[in-house]
N, C-alpha and C positions, 0 to 999 in steps of 0.2 A: 447834191451829195446827201443832204439831210433826208430827202425822200427815200433814197435807196437804203440808207441805213435803217430807217423806220420800217421799210418793207421786210428787210432781213430779220430785224428784231421781232416783228409780228409773226413771221414764219417760225422762228425759234420758240416763241411763246406758245403758238398753236401746237407745235411738235411736243413741247414739254407737257402740255395739257393732255395730250393723247396717251402718253406713256403710262401714267398711273391707271388710266382706264383699261389699257391693254393688260397691264400687270394684274389688275384686280380681276379681269375676266379670266385670265389664265388660272389664277388661284382658285376661283370658284368652280371652274370646269374640270378640275383634276379628277381622274377616275377614283372611285372608292376601292378600298382594299377588299379582297374577296373575304366573305364570311360564310361559313357553312354551318348548317344545323341538321339534326336528324332525330327521328323518333323510331325506336325499336319496340317490337311487340312479340309476346309469346302467344301460343295458340289459345291459352286459357286466361288471358287478361293481365299478365304482368307487362309493364312497359317502362321505358327509360328514355331520356331525351338528352340532347346536347345542343349548344349554340355558341357562337363566337369563335369557332375554330378556323384556322388558316387554310385547312385542306379537308377534303371529303373523308379521307381514311381516318384521320384523328376524330372527326365528328362521329363517324360510324362506330369506332371503337369505344368511345365514351358512352354513347347511347346503349350499345349492347351490354357493356359492363354495368351500367346503371339498371338495366332491365333485370339482370340477375338470374334469369331462367336459362336452362340449357338450350331451349328451342327458340330463343330470341332471334329475330331477324329484323333487318331494317324495313320499316313500313313506308316511311316518308323521308326523303332528304331534300333540302333546299339550299339554294345559294342566293342570298339577297332577296328572299321571299318568305312566305309563311306556309306552314304545313299543319295539318290537324288529323286526329284519329278519333273515330267514333266506334262504339261497341254496343251490341245488343245487351241491355241490362237485364233482360228476361232470361238470358242463357249465358252463363259465364264463358263458355267455350263456343258461343254462337257467332253470328254474323259480325263482320267488321267492315269499316269503310275508311278510306284514306283520301285526303285531298291536299293539293298544293296550289297556291295562287299568290297574287301580289298583295292581297290583304288578308288579315286574319279572318274577317267575316266571310269572305268568299271561300277560303280554305275550309272553314268549319261547315259551311253550307254544302260544299262538295262532299266532305266526309260523311255527313249525316245522310245525304241522298244516296251515296254509295252503300252505306250500311243497310239502308232500307231496300235498295235494289238487290242486295244479296240475302234478303230474307229477314232482316232484323225487325222485330216487332216493337221494341222500345229502345231505339237507338239514342245513346247519349254520348256527348263529347267526353273523351278521356284525357286527351293531351293536345297541346298546340305549341308551336314554336314559330318565332319570326326572327329573321336574322339579317344583319348587314345593311340596314337602310337608314 
């Protein structure tokens, strides 16, 4: 009888030891809430940005409002990622480049390369956003 009770007790202790691990695993693997960010730009260099919004339309509206020009349009929007905008500093209304990636550095690299590809002579970064990570 003693041996059986000991076996049952050992199983109960093992089961109890597994429960906190399972609970901890579930808590750490919960999905992250969506987070949206955007950068809006005008043709001649005005820009605005947003980050930390629960949906894309609110992020877009904030970026366009902050840009403030009549011709502002969304240049980059991201969800749990980074975005960047580069412009040709030699010409205020010149070439622009946009990039989106998992890291800020990669988004900036893409934006600068895009600006140069579209004819920018002195491409410089104007804005960047990262959100939701």
